[in-house]
C-alpha positions, 0 to 999 in steps of 0.5 A: 861266911854268909851273913844272914839277913833276917828280914821282916817281910811282913813290913811291906803290908804294915806289920812293924818289927814290934807288931810282928814280935808281939803277934808271934808271941800271941801265936805261941801262947795260943798254941801252948796256953790257949783255951782247950779249943785253941791249944795243941800243947799240954803239960804233963805232970810233973815235968813233961809235955806233949804236942797233940795232933788234934785231928788224930788224937795222938802224939807224933814225933812230927809235932814233938820235934816241931814244938821243940823248934818253936820253943828254941826259937822263942827261948822257951826252955821249960817247955822245950825240956818238958817235950824232950823229956816225954819224947826221950821217955815214951817215944824213944826205942830202947831195943829192936830194929828201931833202937835209937829212933823214936816211935812216930806215934803214941797215945796221949798216955805214952803207949806206943801206937807203932814201933816204926820211925818217921824220919821228919821227926828225927830231923828236927830232934837233931837240930832242936837239940843243936840249937838248945845246946847253943842257946842254953848250954848242955846239961847232963844225961838226956839234957846234954843236948849236943851229945844226944844230937850227935848220937842220933846223927850217927844212927840216922846214917850208919844204922845197920852198917855194924851188922846189928838189926835196922836201917839208916834213914838216909840212902847211902848212895843218893844221900837222900832222906827216906820216907821211912828207914826200910824203904827206897823212896823219899818224901820231898818235904823231908829234905832239909839241906839247911839243917844238914849243913849245921849237922855237919858242924856238930856231928862226929868227925866220921859223919860230917862229910855225909851231911855236907854231901847230903845238903848238896844232893837235896838241893839238887833233888828239888830240881828233880821232884818239883814240877817244872811248870807248877813248882809243886812236889808230890808227897812221896817221890822216887829218887829220880824225882818222879812221884811215888805212885804205888803202895797205896794199900800200905800207906793209906791211899795216894801220895803221888799228888800235891797234898798235905805233906808236900806243902812243906817243901816250898817253905823248906826252899824259902828257909834254906834261901834265908839261912844259906843264900838264894839260889837261882833254881830256888827262885825259879821253883818258888816263882812257878809255885806262886804264879801257878797258885795266883792263877788258881786263886783267880779261878777259885781252885787254889784250895783243891787237891792238885795233880803235879801238872796243876790239874785240880781234882774235885776234893778240897784240901784237908789243911787250907790254912797250912797251904796258905801259910806255906804259899806265903813263904814264896814272897822271900824269893819272888814278887809273885808271892806277895799276894799270898803274904798279904792273905797270910797276914789277914788269916787267923790261926785255924780252929777246930779238930784239924788245927794241929797241922795247919797251925804248926805250919802257920807258926813256922811261916810267921817266924820265917816271914817275920825274920824270927826263924833263926840259926843258933 
């Protein structure tokens, strides 16, 4: 069994373990209990809570599941249960093709904006629940965390196989997570092999082998979807790794470039390296990524939108703090990431309407780099 080293990478630039822990709690308290201009969490009477996408003024499974991960990592059971109860009450779909999944977007009052699911939310919900059961024990009903996780794991790979409506979230042939359940392409930032290995320990017996294989396949997929020179992945990609350069009118424009979703891919590679061990191909991807962005920083283009081959476009990114934070996670794998680590330490949380996504990536990067993003 791999012995995991939860290293404080921030220490190289003078941030002690004590200071890192203090700062991490400050970040959490700002996101959950800061001023109205800072927080993204809101308690909802009597015993629920929401994470608000402050740029779109809605509640997304992405944010709810992210918030739950923040809570289980920092041992915040009350906030975790509030978020989970709201998600299970308002986002969960009780019937139709999406039965058993969660509506990806809701209004702040709980009304569903859509009846489709975004698989990255389900992926995080599953691991949130596994960790919650391990940290706090299983309760009853929806708070029987492990049972809820097992049922969701079963649906995301088996839905539709019994003749009932609906589609699985994983492709049965490639074992890849889909962008959405009814399509045949993927989002590279959804690939979480370090999650799937844990799923395999807690899934129903008939589902275990699928997740073991999915972990292997997703690690191999990183080599297909990350550019061999720049290390960047597209937001959406085909199963062969090439960017998905169609459906612009359906999914709101281009997603074949390195843009918001794609920032998470390198963070996932870094966390996989901590939880499951460093791999030579992961080191190469991270080194390519950091080397490219070091050059882009010198040229003053690092916060431009990029084609995967490194061609900068004229538009600036929507989430520069999130990009900087995820760039910093390359320091786990390569010396080339150290300049980004230093910049990250010197960068505050984002403020303003677009703070939600940036600051979610910020706290995940801080947990990872301080040695506080752990398996439970």
